C-alpha positions in Angstrom: 136.9 214.7 242.1 139.0 217.7 240.8 142.8 216.3 240.2 145.4 218.8 239.6 145.3 220.1 236.0 148.2 219.3 233.9 151.4 220.8 234.8 154.7 221.1 232.4 156.4 218.9 235.1 154.1 216.2 234.3 156.0 215.8 231.1 159.0 214.2 232.7 157.2 211.0 233.2 156.4 210.4 229.5 159.9 211.5 228.7 161.9 209.1 231.0 159.7 206.3 229.7 160.9 207.1 226.1 164.6 207.4 227.0 164.2 203.7 228.6 162.7 202.7 225.2 165.9 203.7 223.4 168.0 202.3 226.1 166.3 198.8 225.5 166.3 199.0 221.7 170.1 199.4 221.6 170.5 196.4 223.8 168.2 194.2 222.1 167.0 195.9 218.5 165.2 192.7 217.6 163.0 192.3 220.6 159.3 192.0 219.6 156.4 193.8 220.9 154.6 190.7 221.9 157.6 189.7 224.4 157.4 193.0 226.3 156.3 192.8 229.9 154.3 195.5 231.6 155.7 198.9 230.4 156.0 201.9 232.5 156.0 200.5 235.9 156.6 203.4 238.3 159.9 203.2 240.2 159.1 204.6 243.4 162.7 205.8 244.4 163.0 207.7 241.0 159.6 209.2 241.5 160.0 210.5 245.0 163.8 210.5 246.0 164.6 211.4 249.3 163.1 215.0 249.3 159.5 216.8 248.6 158.0 215.2 245.4 158.8 218.4 243.0 159.8 221.8 243.0 156.3 222.6 243.7 155.8 219.5 246.2 153.0 218.3 244.0 152.3 214.6 244.3 150.3 214.0 241.3 152.4 215.9 238.7 155.3 214.2 239.9 154.3 210.8 240.0 153.1 211.2 236.4 156.5 212.6 235.5 158.1 209.4 236.7 155.9 206.9 235.0 155.8 208.7 231.5 159.5 208.4 231.4 159.4 204.5 230.9 157.8 204.6 227.5 160.3 205.1 224.7 162.7 202.0 225.8 160.1 199.6 224.8 160.1 199.4 221.2 162.6 198.3 218.3 162.9 201.1 215.8 164.9 202.5 213.0 168.0 204.9 213.9 166.3 207.9 212.2 163.1 207.4 214.2 165.0 206.7 217.4 166.9 209.6 217.1 163.8 211.9 216.3 162.0 210.5 219.3 165.1 211.3 221.5 165.2 214.6 220.1 161.7 215.3 220.8 161.9 214.2 224.4 164.8 216.8 224.9 163.1 219.3 223.1 159.9 219.1 225.4 162.2 219.3 228.6 163.8 222.4 227.2 159.9 223.7 226.7 160.4 223.9 222.8 157.0 222.0 222.3 156.7 223.3 218.4 160.2 221.9 217.6 159.3 218.9 220.0 156.2 218.3 217.9 158.0 218.1 214.6 160.5 215.7 215.9 157.7 213.3 217.4 155.7 213.3 214.0 159.0 212.3 212.4 158.6 209.2 214.6 155.0 208.8 214.1 155.6 207.8 210.5 157.5 204.7 211.6 155.2 202.0 212.6 157.9 200.8 215.1 158.0 203.9 217.0 154.3 205.3 216.6 153.2 204.2 219.9 155.9 206.0 221.9 155.5 208.9 219.3 151.4 209.0 220.1 152.3 209.1 223.7 154.7 212.1 223.4 152.3 214.0 221.1 149.4 213.2 223.6 151.5 214.6 226.5 152.7 217.6 224.3 149.1 218.5 223.7 148.0 218.1 227.1 150.9 220.6 228.2 149.3 222.7 225.5 145.6 222.6 226.9 144.4 221.0 223.4 142.8 218.2 225.4 140.8 216.7 222.6 143.9 216.1 220.5 145.8 215.0 223.8 142.9 212.1 224.3 143.1 211.0 220.5 147.0 210.6 220.5 147.1 208.9 223.9 143.9 206.4 223.1 146.0 205.5 219.7 149.2 205.0 221.9 147.2 202.7 224.1 145.4 200.7 221.2 148.9 200.3 219.7 150.4 199.1 223.0 147.7 198.1 225.9 150.4 198.1 228.4 151.6 201.5 228.1 151.1 202.6 231.6 152.5 205.9 231.3 150.0 206.8 228.6 147.2 205.4 230.5 148.3 207.9 233.4 148.5 210.9 230.9 145.0 209.8 229.6 143.5 209.9 233.1 144.7 213.2 233.4 143.5 214.2 230.2 140.1 212.9 231.0 140.3 215.0 234.3 141.0 218.0 232.5 137.7 217.3 230.5 135.6 217.0 233.4 135.1 213.2 232.8 135.6 211.7 236.2 134.3 208.0 235.4 136.8 207.3 232.5 139.6 208.8 234.6 139.0 206.7 237.4 138.6 203.7 235.2 141.8 204.3 233.6 143.7 204.8 236.9 142.2 201.5 237.9 143.2 199.7 235.2 147.0 201.0 235.8 146.8 199.5 239.1 145.8 196.2 237.5 148.8 196.5 235.2 151.3 197.7 238.1 149.8 197.5 241.9 152.6 199.6 243.0 151.9 202.4 240.7 152.1 205.4 243.3 150.3 208.0 240.9 147.1 205.6 240.3 146.9 204.9 244.1 147.1 208.4 244.8 144.4 209.4 242.4 142.0 206.3 243.7 142.8 207.4 247.5 141.6 211.0 246.9 138.5 209.6 244.7 137.6 207.4 247.5 138.3 210.1 250.1 136.2 212.7 248.2 133.4 210.4 248.2 133.4 209.8 251.6 134.8 206.1 251.7 137.7 207.3 254.2 138.8 203.9 255.1 138.8 202.6 251.4 141.0 205.4 251.0 143.6 204.5 253.6 143.6 201.0 252.2 144.8 202.3 248.7 147.1 204.8 250.4 148.7 202.5 252.8 151.3 201.0 250.4 152.5 204.4 249.5 152.7 206.2 252.9 156.2 207.4 252.9 155.4 208.7 249.6 152.6 210.5 250.4 154.2 212.1 253.5 156.5 213.9 251.1 153.9 215.9 249.4 151.4 218.4 250.8 148.7 216.9 248.7 149.5 213.3 250.0 149.6 214.8 254.0 146.2 216.7 253.2 144.8 213.4 251.9 146.0 211.3 254.8 145.2 213.8 257.5 141.5 214.2 256.2 141.3 210.2 256.1 142.6 210.0 259.5 140.1 212.6 261.0 137.3 210.9 259.4 138.1 207.9 260.8 139.1 208.9 264.3 142.9 208.6 263.8 143.3 211.8 266.1 147.0 210.9 267.2 147.9 210.1 263.8 146.7 213.5 262.3 148.8 215.4 265.0 151.9 213.3 264.0 151.4 214.3 260.3 152.3 217.9 261.4 156.0 216.9 262.1 156.1 215.7 258.2 154.6 218.9 257.1 157.3 220.9 258.8 160.2 218.9 257.1 158.5 220.2 253.6 160.3 223.0 251.8 158.8 225.4 249.4 155.2 224.6 250.3 152.4 227.1 248.7 150.8 228.9 251.9 147.5 227.8 250.5 148.5 224.2 250.8 149.7 225.0 254.5 146.4 226.8 255.3 144.4 223.4 254.0 146.5 221.1 255.9 146.2 223.3 259.0 142.3 223.4 258.6 142.1 219.7 258.3 144.5 219.3 261.6 142.2 221.9 263.4 138.7 220.1 262.3 140.7 217.0 263.9 141.2 218.7 267.4 144.8 219.3 266.7 144.7 222.9 267.1 148.2 223.3 268.7 149.9 221.4 265.5 147.7 223.5 263.2 148.9 226.7 264.8 152.6 225.2 264.3 152.0 224.7 260.8 150.7 228.3 260.0 153.5 229.8 262.4 156.1 227.9 260.3 154.6 229.2 257.3 154.5 232.6 258.5 158.4 232.4 259.4 159.5 230.6 256.0 157.6 232.8 253.6 156.2 236.1 252.9 153.2 237.6 254.6 149.7 237.2 253.4 146.1 238.1 254.2 145.1 234.5 254.1 147.8 233.3 256.4 147.5 235.8 259.1 143.5 235.3 259.1 143.7 231.9 259.3 146.4 232.0 262.0 144.4 234.4 264.1 141.2 231.9 263.9 143.8 229.4 265.4 144.8 231.4 268.2 141.1 232.1 269.1 140.8 228.4 269.3 143.6 227.9 271.4 142.2 230.9 273.6 144.7 233.4 272.9 142.7 236.4 272.0 145.7 238.9 272.3 147.7 237.0 269.5 144.4 236.7 267.5 143.8 240.2 267.4 147.3 240.7 266.4 146.8 238.8 263.6 143.7 240.1 262.5 145.4 243.4 262.7 148.1 242.0 260.3 145.3 240.8 258.0 143.7 243.9 257.9 146.9 245.9 256.9 147.2 244.0 253.9 143.5 244.2 253.1 141.9 247.0 254.9 138.5 246.5 253.7 138.2 242.8 254.8 134.7 242.9 256.6 135.4 239.3 257.9 138.7 240.6 259.6 137.1 243.5 260.9 134.0 241.6 262.1 136.3 239.2 264.1 138.7 241.7 265.4 135.7 243.9 266.5 134.0 240.9 268.7 137.3 239.8 270.2 137.9 243.5 271.4 134.6 244.0 272.7 134.5 240.5 274.5 138.2 241.2 276.1 136.4 244.7 277.3 138.4 247.0 274.8 135.2 248.6 273.7 136.9 251.7 271.9 139.2 249.4 269.9 135.8 247.5 269.1 134.0 250.3 268.1 136.8 251.5 265.8 136.6 248.5 263.8 132.7 248.7 263.7 133.2 252.0 262.6 135.5 250.8 259.8 133.1 248.2 258.7 130.2 250.4 258.7 131.7 252.6 256.2 132.2 249.8 253.8 128.7 248.4 254.1 126.4 251.3 256.0 123.3 248.8 255.1 124.7 245.4 256.9 122.5 244.4 259.5 125.1 242.4 261.2 127.4 245.5 261.1 124.8 247.9 262.6 124.2 245.2 265.4 127.6 245.0 266.3 128.3 248.9 266.2 125.0 249.6 268.2 125.8 246.8 270.7 129.2 248.5 271.6 127.7 252.0 271.4 125.1 250.9 273.9 127.5 249.5 276.3 129.9 253.0 276.1 126.4 254.9 276.9 126.3 256.0 273.4 122.6 255.9 273.3 121.8 257.8 270.3 124.1 256.2 268.2 123.1 253.1 269.5 119.4 253.7 269.1 120.0 254.9 265.5 122.1 251.9 264.3 119.8 249.3 266.2 116.5 250.6 264.9 118.0 250.4 261.3 119.0 246.9 262.2 115.9 245.6 263.4 114.1 247.1 260.5 116.3 245.0 258.2 115.9 241.8 260.4 112.1 242.3 261.9 112.1 238.6 262.5 115.5 238.1 264.2 115.0 238.3 268.1 118.6 239.3 268.6 118.1 242.4 266.7 114.9 243.3 268.7 116.7 242.5 271.8 119.5 244.6 271.5 117.0 247.5 270.2 114.7 247.0 273.4 118.3 247.3 275.5 118.8 250.5 273.9 114.9 251.8 274.7 115.7 250.8 278.3 119.1 252.9 278.3 117.0 255.9 277.1 114.5 255.3 279.7 112.0 254.7 277.0 110.4 251.8 279.2 107.3 251.3 277.5 108.9 250.9 274.3 111.3 248.5 275.7 108.3 246.6 277.2 106.5 246.2 273.9 109.7 244.8 272.3 110.4 242.3 275.1 106.8 241.4 275.4 106.9 240.5 271.9 109.9 238.3 272.4 108.2 236.5 275.3 105.2 235.8 273.3 107.4 234.3 270.6 109.5 232.4 273.0 108.3 232.0 276.5 111.1 229.3 276.9 113.8 231.8 276.6 115.2 232.8 280.0 116.9 235.8 278.9 113.8 237.3 277.5 112.0 236.5 280.5 114.5 238.3 282.6 114.7 241.3 280.2 110.9 241.9 280.3 110.9 241.6 284.4 113.7 244.3 284.2 111.7 246.7 282.7 108.6 245.8 284.6 110.6 246.3 287.8 111.9 249.7 286.6 108.3 250.9 285.8 107.4 249.8 289.6 105.4 246.8 288.8 107.0 244.6 291.2 104.8 241.4 291.3 104.6 241.2 287.6 108.3 241.7 287.4 109.0 239.0 290.1 106.7 236.5 288.0 108.9 236.8 285.1 112.1 236.6 287.0 110.9 233.4 288.6 110.0 232.0 285.3 113.7 232.9 284.2 115.2 231.2 287.1 112.7 228.2 286.6 114.0 227.8 283.1 117.9 228.5 283.9 118.7 227.9 287.6 122.4 228.8 287.2 122.2 232.5 286.4 122.8 235.8 288.6 120.5 238.5 287.2 117.1 237.3 288.1 118.3 236.4 291.7 119.7 240.0 292.1 116.7 241.6 290.9 114.4 239.0 293.1 116.3 240.6 296.1 115.6 244.1 294.7 112.0 243.3 294.9 111.9 242.0 298.3 113.9 245.1 299.5 111.4 247.4 297.8 108.5 245.5 299.2 109.9 246.0 302.7 111.0 242.4 303.2 114.7 243.3 304.1 115.4 240.2 305.8 114.2 238.2 302.8 116.4 240.5 300.6 119.5 240.1 302.8 119.1 236.1 302.6 118.8 236.2 298.7 121.9 238.5 298.5 123.8 236.1 301.0 123.0 233.3 299.1 123.8 234.9 295.5 127.1 235.9 296.7 127.9 232.4 297.8 127.9 231.3 294.0 129.0 235.1 292.5 131.3 236.4 295.5 132.4 239.3 292.8 129.1 240.8 292.1 129.6 244.2 293.1 126.0 245.3 292.6 125.0 242.6 295.0 127.7 243.5 297.6 126.6 247.0 297.4 122.9 246.6 298.1 123.7 244.1 300.7 126.0 246.5 302.6 123.3 249.1 302.5 120.7 246.5 303.8 123.3 245.6 306.7 123.9 249.1 307.6 119.9 249.7 307.9 119.9 246.8 310.3 122.8 248.2 312.3 125.1 245.2 311.5 128.2 247.5 310.7 130.9 245.1 310.7 129.4 242.9 308.0 128.0 246.2 306.1 131.7 247.6 306.1 132.9 244.4 304.8 130.5 244.2 302.0 130.9 248.0 300.9 134.5 247.9 301.0 134.5 244.8 298.7 131.7 246.6 296.5 134.2 249.8 296.4 137.1 247.4 295.6 135.1 245.7 292.6 133.9 248.8 291.4 135.9 251.9 292.5 133.8 254.1 290.3 130.6 253.3 291.8 128.9 256.4 293.3 126.7 254.8 295.4 129.2 252.3 296.8 131.5 255.1 298.0 128.7 257.4 299.3 127.1 254.1 301.4 130.7 253.5 302.7 131.0 257.1 303.7 128.0 257.1 305.4 128.8 253.9 307.3 132.1 255.3 308.5 130.4 258.3 309.7 127.9 256.2 311.7 130.6 254.0 313.2 132.3 257.4 314.3 135.5 257.4 312.1 134.8 261.0 310.6 138.2 261.5 308.8 137.8 258.4 307.0 134.3 259.0 306.3 134.9 262.3 304.7 137.7 261.2 302.7 135.1 258.4 301.2 132.4 261.1 300.7 134.8 263.2 298.8 135.6 260.4 296.4 131.9 259.7 296.0 131.6 263.5 295.3 134.2 263.6 292.7 133.0 260.8 290.7 129.9 261.1 288.1 126.7 262.0 289.9 124.4 260.5 287.6 122.3 257.5 288.6 124.5 254.8 287.2 122.3 251.8 288.4 119.7 253.3 285.7 122.4 254.1 283.1 124.0 250.7 283.3 120.8 248.5 283.2 121.1 248.4 279.5 124.4 246.6 279.8 123.2 243.9 282.2 120.5 243.4 279.6 123.1 242.6 277.2 125.6 240.8 279.7 123.2 239.9 282.5 126.1 238.1 284.3 127.7 241.6 284.8 
């Protein structure tokens, strides 16, 4: 367990303990050590107050501050020793540690104030990061007065700083034996159990101090973690309201809390936490990056992309932000924007196979085939056993009409993973382009057997039926396909053409008009609609439609876009 390192604020605990010692001595200077009750019990109102736990909202240092403050009031002592001890307290509060050290040593020479002085010196050494000396002083203080709760808390913190978890935990357990209400010890032990995976035990320890925990970032993170792991989803979401009430919370704590909430399914509440942090504090890369991730979880890619752009303004060379932004832009169809992110990433790490894959894939979708081939060839060489890289390279070969090379790649993939419906489809597509209709059909049928809920293989099976002269079968297959995928433009286009050949002109017109509406830049759909209108005697409309077809690109889109359907078969 990694407890927080000793903080200057922690000193307050010892100091208040010492002040009470002085006060008690004034009231009863003859009181003996043997008659003392348990010393250093943590007054929770004093520890936490009605606000966040400290100026840094840190639970552990704040609790330690309060507990230490009870020490000094417990011993009868000479006036000079008492004054020196009081001076040490005041000097430590002012940060004048060397002067405080000298005053504490004066009190150290008096047997009646030695325990309190050792505790103060141990605390000073802890703040100075002189941990071994701190441990010696605190152990001596406890030896002289075993009931010093504040000294035990400081010693537990010193053990933690040394990486000695077991003695630290044992010390916290001893504190609870002396004072079962001690919030610092409860928190430390609750966090220890949580980090060991004992979440219910952690909650049992934390329950008596819930109000205090809810006023601290560390406490809320602990509670959220325990609730997530024990199924308390509703309780997790409610904690976000407590978090919003905190002030001055460091951004890294807000991010940590939001991550715990998101892991518990409370993504909207996690988003509220980070949005609040972005409004109340300065912008940071970490905040923007994590907020982008939450927007993505909430299915808001536009806001996510905006936050990734903000993160990139603060850290332009962030590969994770560039990667995520490129993926979102690609998925949303903003290919040029996606490509711009990949270009930036590629300049930073030109040999990174994941970047080369993303860059090549977007180039392929944009028909930048030479760039795609160069990037994907290199990526596949760097990851020769990864089917994703080989599949993308095979798709590029198809785009460049290098069908034999593509066939070799897809045959290799089918051999390695015959149960993959997509590689069966890809091999069938290449075989179809090569004119091997029967072999292609076999792979398409295998693809739909493995994955019945798909579009692409059914579409090509209809094309094979058409090419084999089985037009009625092709019409039937396309009709069935369009019942499930009514907005598939290529199927509308082919069905319209087949219906026109069958002289079913009204049905043909309906399908071709839908094809043009779904894909206005389709040369073939516009052309076939023009031909159909001419056959129907609507010359003026026909001429207009044929002129549109003529103005569009004249290249064979069916071939040039096949590589896109290999990457996204449902298009």
